[in-house]
N, C-alpha and C positions, 0 to 999 in steps of 0.2 A: 181572759184572754187563754184562747187552747195556743197550746207550742207551737203550732203550724202559723197561727196568726200573729205570736210573738218572732218568729222567725221571719215572716215576712214584713213585719215593720222593721223591724234591724237592718233588713237588707236593703228597702227603702231607704232607712237613715241613712246611710251609707253611702247610697248613690246618690242622696240628697249630698251629703258631706262633700264628695267627690266635686261633684256639680259645683257647688259652693268654691270649691278650693283652688279650682280652674278657671272659674268667674274671677276671684279675689286676684290669682296670679296675672291675668289679663290686665287688670287695671292697673293693678301696681305698677307692672312694667312700662305702662304708659305713661302714670305720672313719673316715674324714675326717668324717663327718656326729655318729660319736659324740660329741664336744666339743660342738657345735652345739646338739645334742639335751640334752646333759648339763647345761651352764649353760644353757638354754632354759628348763628344765623349772619352774623356781621362778615365771619370766612368765607363760606356759602354766598354771601352776595357779592362779596371781594373778587372770589375767583369767576362769576359770574361775570363778571363787569370785565376781566382780565380776556374771558375766551369772545367776548363780542367786541372787545378792541376800546373800550371806553378805560378812564382814568378813575384809578380805584382811589376813592377820598379817605383820609386817614384817620382810624379812629381810635378810642381810646375806651377798654370796658373793663369795668372795675367787678370782680368776678367772687373777689376774698373780701373782707376788712382793710387787711393792708396788702393785698397784691391786684396786678392788673395785667391786662396784655393790651398791646398795640399792634393795630394793623396798618403798616405803609408800603408802598411800592415807590421802590427807588426808580424804578424804570416800568415804561407802558406797558410788559410784559412780564411781568415779575411782581409778587408781591411777599412783604416779610413778615413775619408775626414775633414779636418781643415781649417775653415774659418777664413780670418782676417778682421775685420769690423774696418771701420773709421767712426767716429762720428765728423762732423766738429765743431757744437755749444758745447760749455762749459756744456749748460743743458742735453742734448744729451748724451754727455762722462756720466755725471754724474747718470742718469739714470741707463744708464747699468752698471757702476760699481753697482750701488743698487743691480742688477737684480743676475749679478753674484756673491755677494755675497751673495744672498739669494738662489741661486740654488741649493748647496751642502744640508741646511736646508730644502728644500720643496723634494729635491731627500730623504731624510731619513725617512720622514713621508710618501712617498709613500710606 
């Protein structure tokens, strides 16, 4: 193969690599959004129900081994999302406890 042919092949291979990378990026982006869309579907449904004036049905969504979130509607035009959080390390639990104790005081100052 002549040097010009080799250069043409290299250029074509580089273009192919770039196209392949762009295609892979698109596919991985779509796949990564599946979890977001799947876990967010109940929230979107509740928002639509509130917008239509319907009663929101409370539901529980497990999204990690020891964590869940709940969608509840205290009033017809309101929605509350409650998250449970699991800290395995004792230091993380202590830090979270301190933050929760300080939260009401910080809200009063705001």
